[in-house]
N, C-alpha and C positions, 0 to 999 in steps of 0.2 A: 387497374393501375396501382391502386393502394395495396392490393394483395401482393403484387409483384414487389413493391417497395419493401414491405415487411418480410417477404420471403427472402429477399437478398440480404437484408440485415440479419435475419435468423440464421441463414446459412453461414454468413461470415462469423457470427457470434459462436456458433457450434464449433466451427473450425478453430477459432481462437481458444475456445475452452479446451479442446484436445491439445492444442499447442502449449497452453499453460501447464497441463498435466505433464507433457513430454519435457518441457523446459525445467519444471521442478525436479523431475527425475534426473535429468542431465546434471543440474547443479549439485544435487545431493551426492550422486556418484562421483562427480568431479572432486568434491571436497572430502567425502567420507569413504570413497572406494566402493561401497555397496549400498543398495537401497534398503536392505534389511527387511524386517517385519514392520513396514510402515503402513499403518491402517489408512492413512490419507491417500496413499499412492499405490499400494500393493493389493488392495482389495479387488475382488473379481470384476466389479463394474466401476472401478474408481475413475477410469478415463471417461466413461460414458457419463458418470455423475458430474465431472468437471464440465463436460460439454453442455449438459442440460442446465446446470446451474448458471454457467456463463450466458447461455442462450436466453434463459428466462430473464436474467437481470438486464441484459442488453436490450431485449425486446420491450420489456416494461419501461425502461428508461427512455427509449426512442419514442414510445407511445405517449408517455407522460410529459416529456420535456422537448420533444422534437429533435431533429437531426442538425442542430446548430453546433457551432464550434465548441461551446462549453460542454455540451453533452458528449461530443466525440472525445474531447480531452479527458473528461471524467471516465468514460468507458475504457479508454486505453490505460489510464492510470490505475483504474480498478483492477484490470487484468494483471498489470505489472505488480501491483501490491499483493495480489493473490499468490503469485509466484514467490515473491519475497517472504510473505507470511508463512507459506507452507514450508519453505526451506528453513526459515528461522525456527519454526516450531519443531521441525524434524531434527536439525543438527546444530541449532543455535549459531548459525552463520548467515550473513546477509551478502548476497552476491554483488560484487562491485559492478558487474555488467548491467544489472537491473537498475542500480543507482545512476549509472551513466545514461541509460535509456530514459529514465525519468527526467534527467536534466535536459536531454536532447528534445524530448517531447514538449516539455515546458517552454523551452526557448523557441521551438518551432511555432507553437501556438501564440507565443508572445509577439513574434514577428508577423505571423499570419493575421493577427488581430490589430496590427499596426499600433502595438502598445509598448514598443521598445523603450519609450520614455520612462517606464516603470522599472527599468533595469536596476536603478540605484536602490529602490526599495527591496528588490529581490536579492541584491548583493548584501544589503544590511541584514535581511532575514537569514541568509546563508551563514554569515559570520556570527550572528546572534544565536542561531541554533547550535552551532558548534560550541560556542562559549558556554551556553546554558548547560549542555550535557558534559562539558569538561569540568564544571564547577565542583561536582561531587568528588572528583579526584583529590580535592584539597583535604577531604576528611577520610580518604582511603576507600571510598565506595564508588569508584568511577564506572561509567558505562563501558561496554565493549567498543572497540574501534569501529565496528560496523554500525552500531547504534549512533555513534557520534557523527559518522559520515551521513547516515540517513537523516539525522536531525538537521544537518546543513542542507541537504537536498530538499527536505520539506520546507525549510526556511526560504530557499531560492524559489521553489515552485509556487509558494503561497504569498511570499512577502512577509514582512515583520508582523503586522497586525493579525493576519489570518493564521500565521504560524502559532501565535499565542493561543488563538481560538482552537487550533488543532490539538495543542497540548491539553487544553481544558477537556476536550472530548475524549482524549486518550486516557485521562485520569479516571474517568467513570468505570470503564471495564477493567482497568488495572486495579483499582481499589476493590472491586467486586471479586476479582480473581485472587487478590492478596488475602482478603477476608476468608474466602473459600479454603485456601491453602492452610491458613492458621487454624480454622475451625476443624478441618478434617485431619490436621496434623500431618499433611503430606509435604511439608517443607518449612523453611525458616528464612531468616533474613539473608542467609548465605546462598539460598537456592537460586539457580540461574533461571531467568525469566526471558521469554521470547519477546523482548521489548519492541522489536521491529514490527511484530504483528499488532501490538497495541498502538504504536505510532501510526501504522497504516490505517487503523480504524479512525483515529483522529483526523488524519489527512483526508480520507475519503468523505468523512462527515462534513468537512468544510465545503467540499464540492456539492454535496447534497443540499446543504443550507443555501448555497449560492443558487442552485437550480430551482429551489423552492421560492426564491426571491426574498429571503430574509437577509438581514445584515445586522451586525453587532458592533 
């Protein structure tokens, strides 16, 4: 029975991984017209790699954390963030459809967990996220519209406190990447950064911390 349980989850995870690959290709072609020489999506076994990666992460997560609602929400958000990150890294665009799906998923689990009373904190997080990413525009260094919308979505999905925690986690890989760019002289302060990918890392890390039972 246990083998059947994990087999079903693995099959679903592999299918979702293939869908993530196809969806990423779809959004890039929709916005850029062509997929081009994209190493993430155009390699010989890229679709299979997406399926295996998604399958491994989903199966490990189900084994480690169980098939509770938080784990399921985490896995769905993880796959959506993977699409978002691949598209953002490829063409520096964040699909509005993915942002809308993230809001729908978050609201669905909020209702399913009978936690609708936290909607006020979620709305505060949404507004605060947008404001925080709008502030740099005052000194002429504003984030892109997609990044601002993603910041609002992250704020809604996590609430105000956990949103700040997500930004803290986001800064770690962002600072490492920035240092790498400067050291290798591959960019400067004006270079475009796939900020959505870094925000996705912070967002997912909050779920991982929750699943591990830690709180800050």
